[in-house]
LUMBAVEX-824450 format. One record per residue (C-alpha): residue number from 1; x, y, z. Coordinates in nm, 4 decimals, padded with zeros to 6 digits. Each point is the difference from the previous one (the first is absolute). Layout:
REM LUMBAVEX-824450
    n         u         v         w
  NUM         X         Y         Z
...
//
This chain:
REM LUMBAVEX-824450
    n         u         v         w
    1  -01.6579   00.5975  -01.7082
    2   00.2860  -00.2109  -00.1477
    3   00.1372  -00.0806   00.3343
    4  -00.3701  -00.1046   00.1154
    5  -00.0226  -00.2193  -00.2795
    6   00.3547  -00.1700   00.0602
    7  -00.1066  -00.0544   00.3663
    8  -00.3125  -00.2044  -00.1146
    9   00.2142  -00.1988  -00.2403
   10   00.2326  -00.1033   00.2833
   11  -00.2975  -00.0637   00.2272
   12  -00.1453  -00.2589  -00.2405
   13   00.2452  -00.2777   00.0572
   14  -00.0270   00.0380   00.3883
   15  -00.3821  -00.0184  -00.0285
   16   00.0231  -00.3140  -00.2241
   17   00.2494  -00.1640   00.2523
   18  -00.2158   00.0821   00.3017
   19  -00.3105  -00.1545  -00.1796
   20   00.1970  -00.3124  -00.1109
   21   00.1283  -00.0371   00.3560
   22  -00.3667   00.0355   00.1488
   23  -00.1339  -00.2339  -00.2558
   24   00.2776  -00.2532   00.0856
   25  -00.0705   00.0155   00.3854
   26  -00.3785  -00.0298  -00.0510
   27   00.0616  -00.2988  -00.2105
   28   00.2367  -00.1695   00.2561
   29  -00.2276   00.0882   00.2791
   30  -00.2633  -00.1775  -00.1672
   31   00.1886  -00.3538   00.0237
   32  -00.1698  -00.2532   00.1667
   33   00.0919  -00.0547   00.3827
   34  -00.0519  -00.3899  -00.0394
   35   00.2381  -00.1914  -00.2087
   36   00.0300  -00.3817  -00.0646
   37   00.2957  -00.1436   00.1811
   38   00.2666   00.2148  -00.1510
   39   00.0853   00.1702   00.3240
   40   00.0592  -00.3533   00.1836
   41   00.3666  -00.1046   00.0084
   42   00.1030  -00.2337  -00.2907
   43  -00.0252  -00.3182   00.1739
   44  -00.3587   00.0863   00.0959
   45  -00.1018   00.0537  -00.3541
   46  -00.1456  -00.2445  -00.2451
   47   00.1936  -00.0415  -00.3227
   48  -00.1528   00.2460  -00.2420
   49  -00.0092   00.0392  -00.3694
   50   00.1069   00.3479  -00.1391
   51  -00.3377   00.1586  -00.1385
   52   00.1829   00.0321  -00.3223
   53   00.0890  -00.3147  -00.2017
   54   00.3294  -00.1292   00.1285
   55   00.2773   00.0008  -00.2398
   56   00.1109  -00.3178   00.1252
   57  -00.3345  -00.1918  -00.0906
   58   00.0355  -00.3546  -00.0846
   59  -00.0326  -00.0978  -00.3567
   60  -00.3298  -00.1508  -00.0939
   61   00.1671  -00.3472  -00.1085
   62   00.1532  -00.0182   00.3383
   63  -00.3034  -00.0230   00.2137
   64  -00.1890  -00.3414  -00.0184
   65  -00.3590   00.0036   00.1236
   66  -00.1394  -00.3472   00.0977
   67  -00.3741  -00.0212   00.0654
   68  -00.1318  -00.2541   00.2181
   69  -00.3510  -00.1421  -00.0322
   70  -00.2162  -00.3179   00.0437
   71  -00.1651  -00.2250  -00.2843
   72  -00.3289   00.0816   00.1207
   73   00.0597   00.3981  -00.0296
   74   00.2262   00.0128  -00.2922
   75  -00.2425   00.0561  -00.2532
   76  -00.2055   00.2537   00.1713
   77   00.2861   00.1810   00.1817
   78   00.2850  -00.0012  -00.2486
   79  -00.1577   00.1515  -00.3074
   80  -00.0827   00.3452   00.1428
   81   00.3620   00.0280   00.1303
   82   00.1474  -00.1116  -00.3321
   83  -00.2091   00.2666  -00.1634
   84   00.1143   00.2693   00.2125
   85   00.3700  -00.1032  -00.0350
   86   00.1750   00.1958  -00.2794
   87   00.1553  -00.2433  -00.2761
   88   00.3396   00.1453   00.0840
   89   00.0054  -00.2107   00.3073
   90  -00.1472  -00.3130  -00.1399
   91   00.3575  -00.1440  -00.0453
   92   00.0734   00.0366   00.3564
   93  -00.3587  -00.1232   00.1235
   94  -00.0274  -00.3477   00.1275
   95  -00.3155  -00.1796   00.1208
   96   00.0189  -00.2813   00.2702
   97  -00.2599  -00.2205   00.1135
   98  -00.0961  -00.3389   00.1154
   99  -00.1090  -00.1382  -00.3364
  100   00.1549   00.0490  -00.3568
  101  -00.2193   00.1855  -00.2468
  102  -00.0301   00.2654  -00.2604
  103  -00.1796   00.3469   00.0119
  104   00.0013   00.1425  -00.3402
  105   00.3749   00.0636  -00.0878
  106   00.1160  -00.0526   00.3491
  107   00.1250  -00.3228   00.1308
  108  -00.0708  -00.0879   00.3751
  109   00.2618  -00.2224   00.1812
  110  -00.1000  -00.2784   00.2417
  111   00.2644   00.0433   00.2572
  112  -00.0975  -00.3350   00.1587
  113   00.0465  -00.2244  -00.2941
  114   00.3623  -00.1054   00.1291
  115  -00.0674  -00.0209   00.3541
  116   00.0803  -00.3135   00.1989
  117  -00.2135  -00.2480  -00.1348
  118  -00.0495  -00.2062   00.3272
  119  -00.0975   00.3175   00.1852
  120  -00.2629   00.0951  -00.2663
  121  -00.1405  -00.3460   00.0163
  122  -00.0090  -00.0436   00.3615
  123  -00.0649   00.3419   00.1486
  124  -00.3709   00.1135   00.0759
  125   00.1217   00.3599  -00.0876
  126   00.0143  -00.0899  -00.3673
  127  -00.3823  -00.1169  -00.0150
  128  -00.0954   00.3170  -00.1948
  129   00.3071  -00.0505  -00.2428
  130  -00.1195  -00.3476  -00.0814
  131  -00.3530   00.1259  -00.0719
  132   00.1184   00.2890  -00.2507
  133   00.2043  -00.2472  -00.2097
  134  -00.2861  -00.2377  -00.0002
  135  -00.2474   00.2957  -00.1044
  136   00.2446   00.1327  -00.2634
  137   00.0198  -00.3513  -00.1567
  138  -00.3640  -00.0424  -00.0083
  139  -00.0564   00.3397  -00.1463
  140  -00.2076   00.1286   00.3122
  141  -00.0235   00.3333   00.1226
  142   00.2559   00.0625   00.2691
  143  -00.1876   00.2875   00.1714
  144  -00.2647  -00.2726   00.0905
  145   00.2572  -00.1488   00.2487
  146  -00.0277   00.3094   00.2364
  147  -00.1851  -00.0948   00.3180
  148  -00.3189   00.2030   00.0907
  149   00.1271   00.0862   00.3307
  150   00.2861   00.2967  -00.0354
  151   00.1739  -00.1324   00.3301
  152   00.0198  -00.3525  -00.1289
  153   00.1090   00.0876  -00.3430
  154   00.2768   00.2369   00.1629
  155   00.1351  -00.2882   00.2242
  156   00.0221  -00.2373  -00.3186
  157   00.1847   00.2758  -00.1994
  158   00.2355   00.0824   00.2990
  159   00.0992  -00.3575   00.0551
  160   00.1246  -00.0342  -00.3751
  161   00.1172   00.3364  -00.0283
  162   00.2856  -00.0243   00.2454
  163   00.1713  -00.2622  -00.2373
  164  -00.0102   00.2483  -00.2839
  165   00.2313   00.2900   00.1181
  166   00.3541  -00.1630  -00.0021
  167  -00.0823  -00.1891  -00.3263
  168  -00.1424   00.3408  -00.1609
  169   00.3450   00.1580   00.0820
  170   00.1982  -00.2842  -00.1516
  171  -00.2192  -00.0018  -00.3247
  172   00.0184   00.3849  -00.0423
  173   00.3757  -00.0269  -00.0096
  174  -00.0033  -00.2921  -00.2180
  175  -00.2111   00.1854  -00.2556
  176   00.1680   00.3677   00.0455
  177   00.3663  -00.0573   00.1599
  178   00.2377   00.2575   00.0845
  179  -00.2322   00.3056   00.0090
  180   00.0844   00.2588   00.2686
  181  -00.3417  -00.0195   00.1811
  182  -00.2908  -00.2329   00.0532
  183  -00.3335   00.1350   00.1229
  184  -00.2781  -00.2665   00.1027
  185  -00.3461   00.1275   00.0125
  186  -00.3633  -00.1326   00.0432
  187  -00.2841   00.0544  -00.2886
  188  -00.1472   00.2703   00.2052
  189   00.3220   00.2084   00.0242
  190   00.0407   00.3052  -00.2201
  191   00.3536   00.1140  -00.0778
  192   00.0990   00.3507  -00.1020
  193   00.2902  -00.0958  -00.1931
  194   00.1934   00.3143  -00.0457
  195   00.0050   00.0441   00.3663
  196   00.0866  -00.3666   00.0650
  197   00.3052   00.0544  -00.2271
  198   00.0988   00.3266   00.1579
  199  -00.0205  -00.1501   00.3615
  200   00.2013  -00.3130  -00.0931
  201   00.2525   00.2336  -00.1434
  202   00.1055   00.1116   00.3679
  203   00.1243  -00.3599   00.0609
  204   00.2816  -00.1908  -00.1125
  205  -00.1232  -00.3282  -00.1640
  206   00.3623  -00.1453   00.0316
  207  -00.0736  -00.0251   00.3579
  208  -00.2457  -00.2461   00.1470
  209  -00.3615   00.1545   00.0844
  210  -00.3119  -00.1268   00.1019
  211  -00.2515   00.2525   00.0108
  212  -00.3567  -00.0243   00.1098
  213  -00.3086   00.0482   00.2179
  214  -00.0090  -00.2556   00.2756
  215  -00.3729  -00.1162   00.0316
  216   00.0093   00.0392   00.3745
  217  -00.3459   00.0941   00.1077
  218   00.0692   00.0337   00.3562
  219   00.2417   00.2951  -00.0678
  220  -00.2834   00.2178  -00.1267
  221   00.2693   00.1485  -00.2530
  222  -00.2319   00.2099  -00.2485
  223   00.1754  -00.1147  -00.3113
  224   00.0625  -00.3540   00.1055
  225  -00.3503  -00.1289  -00.0116
  226  -00.1253  -00.1430  -00.3494
  227   00.2394  -00.1034  -00.2590
  228   00.3009  -00.2405  -00.0272
  229   00.2223   00.2043  -00.2174
  230   00.3610  -00.0575   00.0372
  231   00.3404   00.0850  -00.1881
  232   00.3119  -00.1914  -00.0465
  233   00.3311   00.1494  -00.1435
  234   00.2032  -00.1736  -00.2662
  235   00.2613  -00.0864   00.2838
  236  -00.2567  -00.1557   00.2364
  237  -00.1391  -00.2230  -00.2994
  238   00.3711  -00.1017  -00.0927
  239   00.0886  -00.0942   00.3637
  240  -00.3230  -00.1907   00.0466
  241  -00.0469  -00.1732  -00.3134
  242   00.3413  -00.0084  -00.1865
  243   00.2373  -00.0506   00.2710
  244  -00.2258  -00.2536   00.1736
  245  -00.1351  -00.1785  -00.3120
  246  -00.2344  -00.2602   00.1662
  247  -00.1248   00.2383   00.2731
  248  -00.3674   00.0100  -00.1587
  249  -00.0605  -00.3796  -00.0111
  250   00.1907  -00.0394   00.3218
  251  -00.2644   00.2035   00.1565
  252  -00.2997  -00.1835  -00.1139
  253   00.0030  -00.2224   00.3061
  254   00.0178   00.2872   00.2430
  255  -00.2809   00.1939  -00.0954
  256  -00.2863  -00.1979   00.1600
  257   00.0690   00.1352   00.3535
  258   00.0043   00.3712  -00.0993
  259  -00.3034   00.2109   00.0353
  260   00.0105   00.2014  -00.3382
  261   00.2040   00.0336  -00.3124
  262   00.1506   00.3237   00.1377
  263   00.1209  -00.1868   00.2757
  264   00.1541  -00.2567  -00.2241
  265   00.1679   00.2630  -00.1988
  266   00.1474   00.1748   00.2944
  267   00.1267  -00.2924   00.1823
  268   00.1723  -00.1225  -00.3117
  269   00.1682   00.3228  -00.0966
  270   00.0908   00.0445   00.3936
  271   00.1495  -00.3537   00.0428
  272   00.1534  -00.0444  -00.3445
  273   00.1647   00.3305  -00.0530
  274  -00.0614   00.1981   00.3199
  275  -00.2176   00.2529  -00.1657
  276  -00.2962   00.1516   00.1944
  277  -00.2924   00.2319  -00.1036
  278   00.1243   00.3527  -00.0464
  279  -00.1836   00.2266   00.2744
  280   00.0444   00.3259  -00.1946
  281  -00.2806  -00.0910  -00.2512
  282  -00.1453   00.3126  -00.1510
  283  -00.3408   00.1297   00.0786
  284  -00.0700   00.0156  -00.3698
  285  -00.0635  -00.3748   00.0165
  286  -00.3426  -00.0116   00.1394
  287  -00.2390  -00.2909   00.0890
  288  -00.3052   00.2202  -00.0642
  289  -00.1512   00.1818  -00.2989
  290  -00.1178   00.3495  -00.0550
  291  -00.3463  -00.0314   00.1905
  292   00.1716  -00.1468   00.3123
  293   00.3496   00.1859   00.0288
  294   00.0147   00.2126   00.3165
  295   00.0956   00.3661  -00.1518
  296   00.1849   00.2208   00.2107
  297   00.3496   00.1204   00.0979
  298   00.2965  -00.2495  -00.0511
  299  -00.0913  -00.1187  -00.3307
  300  -00.1768   00.2675  -00.1889
  301   00.3006   00.0877  -00.2208
  302   00.1038  -00.3441  -00.0313
  303   00.0077  -00.1606  -00.3554
  304  -00.2226  -00.3043  -00.0252
  305   00.1759  -00.3259  -00.1089
  306  -00.2780  -00.2687   00.0622
  307  -00.3448  -00.0285   00.1133
  308  -00.1952  -00.3265   00.1069
  309  -00.3296  -00.1290   00.0225
  310  -00.1000   00.2236  -00.3047
  311  -00.3185  -00.1176  -00.1821
  312   00.0219  -00.0239  -00.3758
  313  -00.2189   00.2913  -00.0482
  314   00.2110   00.2418   00.2090
  315   00.3154  -00.1445  -00.1476
  316  -00.1531   00.1131  -00.3263
  317  -00.0399   00.3465   00.1346
  318   00.3338   00.0236   00.1363
  319   00.1439  -00.1047  -00.3310
  320  -00.2054   00.2625  -00.1789
  321   00.1384   00.2680   00.2619
  322   00.3601  -00.1172  -00.0585
  323  -00.0421   00.0194  -00.3909
  324  -00.1901   00.3583   00.0236
  325   00.2895   00.1354   00.2056
  326   00.2728  -00.1289  -00.2449
  327  -00.1326  -00.0057  -00.3367
  328  -00.2661   00.3036   00.0101
  329   00.1259   00.2174   00.2652
  330   00.3778  -00.0812  -00.0495
  331   00.0337  -00.0027   00.3762
  332   00.3453  -00.1292   00.1040
  333  -00.0373  -00.0071   00.3722
  334  -00.0393  -00.3370   00.1686
  335  -00.3399  -00.1160   00.1186
  336  -00.0441   00.0769   00.3514
  337  -00.2621  -00.0400   00.2929
  338  -00.1060   00.3375  -00.0457
  339  -00.0886  -00.0349  -00.3641
  340  -00.1920  -00.3357   00.0930
  341  -00.1856   00.2365   00.2602
  342  -00.0628   00.2643  -00.2439
  343  -00.1230  -00.2488  -00.2669
  344  -00.1897  -00.2541   00.1832
  345  -00.1090   00.1280   00.3453
  346  -00.0380   00.3751  -00.0396
  347  -00.2866  -00.0077  -00.2336
  348  -00.2071  -00.2122   00.2450
  349  -00.2800   00.1681   00.2010
  350   00.1421  -00.0338   00.3282
  351  -00.1673   00.2910   00.1643
  352  -00.2852  -00.2174   00.0913
  353  -00.0137  -00.2875   00.2266
  354  -00.0563  -00.3571  -00.1335
  355  -00.2332  -00.2603   00.1584
  356   00.1131  -00.3666  -00.0735
  357   00.3483   00.1333  -00.0682
  358   00.3349  -00.0817   00.1720
  359   00.2566   00.2599  -00.0676
  360   00.2702  -00.2502   00.1780
  361   00.0604   00.2134   00.2969
  362   00.0066  -00.3036   00.2200
  363   00.2164  -00.2321  -00.2328
  364   00.3098  -00.1470   00.1472
  365   00.2077   00.1651  -00.2954
  366  -00.1341   00.3119   00.1383
  367   00.1295  -00.0297   00.3576
  368   00.2714   00.2559  -00.0589
  369  -00.2693   00.2707  -00.0687
  370  -00.2649  -00.1185   00.2535
  371  -00.0648   00.2815   00.2583
  372  -00.0113  -00.1190   00.3797
  373  -00.2876   00.1270   00.2210
  374   00.0531   00.1653   00.3209
  375   00.0810  -00.2137   00.2968
  376  -00.3323  -00.0647   00.1540
  377  -00.0338  -00.2630   00.2780
  378  -00.1345  -00.2635  -00.2471
  379   00.2953   00.0592  -00.2380
  380   00.2453  -00.0107   00.2871
  381  -00.1292  -00.3248   00.1324
  382  -00.0004  -00.1560  -00.3561
  383   00.3560   00.1078  -00.0254
  384   00.1060  -00.1651   00.3086
  385  -00.1778  -00.3204  -00.1045
  386   00.2178  -00.0169  -00.3198
  387   00.3376   00.1175   00.1693
  388   00.0067   00.2831  -00.2116
  389   00.0437   00.3832   00.0786
  390  -00.0910   00.3028  -00.1910
  391   00.3072   00.1801  -00.0998
  392  -00.1385   00.3004  -00.2046
  393  -00.0323   00.3425   00.1162
  394  -00.3433   00.1051   00.1288
  395  -00.0096   00.2828  -00.2617
  396  -00.0111  -00.2648  -00.2699
  397  -00.2861  -00.1796   00.1402
  398  -00.3821   00.0554  -00.0530
  399  -00.2985  -00.0122   00.1976
  400  -00.1983  -00.3277   00.0075
  401  -00.2501  -00.0143  -00.2780
  402  -00.1824  -00.3391   00.1252
  403  -00.3315   00.1389   00.0760
  404  -00.1171   00.0428  -00.3706
  405   00.0938   00.0766  -00.3701
  406  -00.0428   00.3817   00.0858
  407   00.2446  -00.0325   00.2891
  408   00.2614  -00.1788  -00.2112
  409  -00.0365   00.2722  -00.2595
  410   00.0280   00.2805   00.2644
  411   00.3075  -00.1783   00.1503
  412   00.1717   00.0079  -00.3318
  413  -00.0885   00.3606  -00.0742
  414   00.1398   00.0794   00.3418
  415   00.3300  -00.1444  -00.0439
  416   00.2805   00.1697  -00.1850
  417   00.1298  -00.2990  -00.1792
  418  -00.3133  -00.1956  -00.1178
  419  -00.0995   00.0087  -00.3434
  420  -00.2417  -00.2905  -00.0175
  421  -00.2163  -00.2105   00.2265
  422  -00.2050  -00.3109  -00.0129
  423  -00.2693  -00.1537   00.2482
  424  -00.0784  -00.3424   00.0302
  425  -00.3224  -00.1009   00.1760
  426   00.1991  -00.2553   00.2002
  427   00.3171   00.0420   00.1804
  428   00.2949  -00.0877  -00.2401
  429   00.3719  -00.0437   00.0390
  430   00.1843   00.3225  -00.0848
  431   00.3496  -00.1709   00.0108
  432   00.1847   00.2409   00.2379
  433  -00.0081   00.0710   00.3670
  434  -00.3756   00.0625  -00.0013
  435  -00.2340  -00.2932   00.0904
  436  -00.2581  -00.0934  -00.2489
  437  -00.2158   00.3028  -00.0814
  438  -00.2909   00.1199  -00.2202
  439   00.1621   00.3274  -00.0844
  440   00.3201  -00.0191  -00.2175
  441   00.1950   00.3129  -00.0833
  442   00.2991   00.0251  -00.2307
  443   00.2803   00.2856  -00.1052
  444   00.0067  -00.1638  -00.3519
  445  -00.2484   00.0342  -00.2855
  446  -00.1371  -00.3158  -00.1596
  447  -00.3153  -00.0599  -00.2267
  448  -00.0697  -00.3567   00.0871
  449  -00.3032  -00.1682  -00.1379
  450  -00.3605  -00.1110   00.0659
  451  -00.0634  -00.2733   00.2407
  452  -00.3284  -00.1688   00.0443
  453  -00.1427  -00.0578   00.3882
  454   00.2008  -00.3141   00.1611
  455  -00.1495  -00.2665   00.2224
  456   00.2307  -00.0694   00.2858
  457  -00.0294  -00.1964   00.3142
  458   00.0624   00.1945   00.3166
  459   00.0126  -00.1566   00.3369
  460  -00.2010  -00.2741  -00.1566
  461  -00.2742   00.2269  -00.1449
  462  -00.0447   00.0651  -00.3654
  463   00.0312   00.3739  -00.0786
  464   00.0634   00.2172  -00.3299
  465   00.2671   00.2264  -00.0188
  466  -00.0419   00.3019  -00.2588
  467   00.2772   00.2724  -00.0864
  468  -00.0448   00.3561  -00.0757
  469   00.2960   00.2353  -00.1101
  470   00.0680   00.3750  -00.0476
  471   00.2963   00.1885  -00.1005
  472   00.1226   00.3672   00.0763
  473   00.1160   00.0468  -00.3858
  474   00.0029   00.3730   00.0225
  475   00.2933  -00.0398   00.2788
  476   00.1885  -00.2490  -00.1862
  477  -00.0142   00.2342  -00.3076
  478   00.1435   00.2939   00.1791
  479   00.2895  -00.2431   00.1044
  480   00.0438  -00.1433  -00.3604
  481  -00.0015   00.3595  -00.1625
  482   00.3059   00.0999   00.2166
  483   00.2249  -00.2987  -00.1053
  484   00.3024   00.0661  -00.2218
  485   00.1360  -00.3280  -00.1476
  486   00.3641   00.0315  -00.1268
  487  -00.0097   00.0768  -00.3779
  488  -00.3594   00.0377  -00.0125
  489  -00.1381   00.1542  -00.3045
  490  -00.2984   00.2577   00.0807
//
């Protein structure tokens, strides 16, 4: 009896060890088969943040954020942004515009008040600037200057805006010199400060850096569209503004022939200090917001540094999400695109299709994820006319869904990579090797938004374009549940 009991005692550790090994095997075998770009060689990966706060994060007082606005927008767009900025960042926050004013306790700088007087007086590009000064002196509402036609208003703004960029950089250095990093954003940019400082900690500010998203809409880069955020290091600012003391006024007469402010700044940095835009910009800087981001592999676990085109209401929701995670739930992991999905998109009813809704499957910024159709004669002829060739494997293509909404839906459901689809009543560009099509399929998940029927002219005839959208949310959810981000708290 005693020997049997001893045998059982010796057997217990073996059983425990076997159970532990079996559990570990099951746990590991459940790892996702799809990862981000961790499996790519280092030169093929984007610069990533650690999913825990970097020990090399830049101190708060070493990151200056300069916000660019216009006089006609300042009173409506700056207050929401200021309310959502924590007081600890106020000392390093600067407001740049084309008219001097005060908004509560915050002073707004006029970056054009020292511009070459002859150019200001003689150039038609400064017509709006003169109007603003006259209106301010007369105590008239600046917002009434805005044109009724949005296109015309944008043209007037763009003419003046390009003169502000280099002056804004100079004014920022003048007011907050000798800081490690200088970040320049728009009024509808939402910054995740802790992620921003962690990301900048991966760079050496004593080296010249010009980090930014080139506003090149022909590249269809998903994170280059929308927004003009850029970052300059201490060394870059010193070389441009200190070692070349007169560089800013010297450039006043060269700006007129440039197309945009970004082009002015890029040209000045390139010609003066041989500094070009850094091409390894992180995917965490997005020209989109939670409702327009293309969710999927490659950026799911990426920490979010900045979002653009964020409406005030949505910015408020993001701010509350950050507050709740940090103060109430004590989450120390950085905000990632996965968190944005779960917070803003996952609760949406995407199981049912929506009429008069565009989920952006056809957008130029979605070209990377647009799915090609099988090579029918119609598509082959169109490809030959545009001198393009279809390079993807046949297995990755879908059957054409041109005939109807139902055909488009079925085409998506029969494709292994499709997670959403949209159908336009008239053929619309898809920004890939396909010609214009009614059916648009995507391997990324986006919410999009409502869109009213649009009157367009096709072959000289007025027609109406409508949109309908659908999603395969259940399929995307299965993929999302398999993902394991490094350092993730479950």
